[in-house]
C-alpha positions as CSV (number, residue, x, y, z in Angstrom):
1,M,-6.2,18.1,-10.2
2,T,-3.6,17.8,-7.5
3,T,-4.1,16.4,-4.0
4,P,-3.3,18.7,-1.1
5,C,-0.1,17.9,0.7
6,V,-0.8,16.4,4.1
7,L,1.9,17.0,6.7
8,R,2.3,14.2,9.2
9,P,5.2,13.0,11.2
10,L,7.4,10.4,9.6
11,P,7.0,6.9,11.1
12,D,9.9,5.7,13.2
13,R,10.9,3.0,10.7
14,A,10.9,5.1,7.5
15,T,13.5,6.4,5.1
16,V,13.1,9.2,2.6
17,V,15.1,8.6,-0.6
18,D,15.6,10.6,-3.8
19,V,15.7,8.8,-7.1
20,Y,16.3,10.8,-10.2
21,G,14.6,13.9,-8.8
22,S,11.6,12.0,-7.3
23,R,11.2,11.6,-3.6
24,F,9.9,8.4,-2.0
25,L,9.1,7.4,1.5
26,L,10.1,3.8,2.3
27,E,8.4,2.5,5.4
28,W,9.7,-0.7,6.9
29,L,6.9,-3.0,8.0
30,D,7.0,-5.9,10.4
31,R,6.1,-9.5,9.3
32,D,2.7,-9.4,10.9
33,T,1.7,-6.2,9.0
34,L,2.9,-7.6,5.7
35,A,1.1,-10.9,6.3
36,T,-2.2,-9.1,7.1
37,A,-1.8,-7.0,3.9
38,A,-1.1,-10.0,1.8
39,A,-4.1,-11.9,3.2
40,T,-6.4,-8.9,2.6
41,A,-5.2,-8.6,-1.0
42,R,-5.7,-12.4,-1.7
43,C,-9.3,-12.1,-0.2
44,A,-10.1,-9.1,-2.3
45,A,-8.8,-10.8,-5.5
46,E,-11.0,-13.9,-4.7
47,V,-14.1,-11.7,-4.1
48,E,-13.4,-10.0,-7.5
49,R,-13.1,-13.3,-9.3
50,V,-16.4,-14.6,-7.8
51,E,-18.2,-11.3,-8.8
52,V,-16.8,-11.6,-12.4
53,R,-18.0,-15.3,-12.6
54,A,-21.4,-14.3,-11.3
55,A,-21.8,-11.5,-13.8
56,S,-21.0,-13.8,-16.8
């Protein structure tokens, strides 16, 4: 099953690159956005570890 293509404007700080026939969108994020994403990922990983410990 394929996902429908959603057309939306490119972000201001983005670049489209072609690598060996595949197209990628690189979006440049600021430090605050990256820090928030990293904190969210760490929190989610910790919750998962606690759930695994509780299940065993």
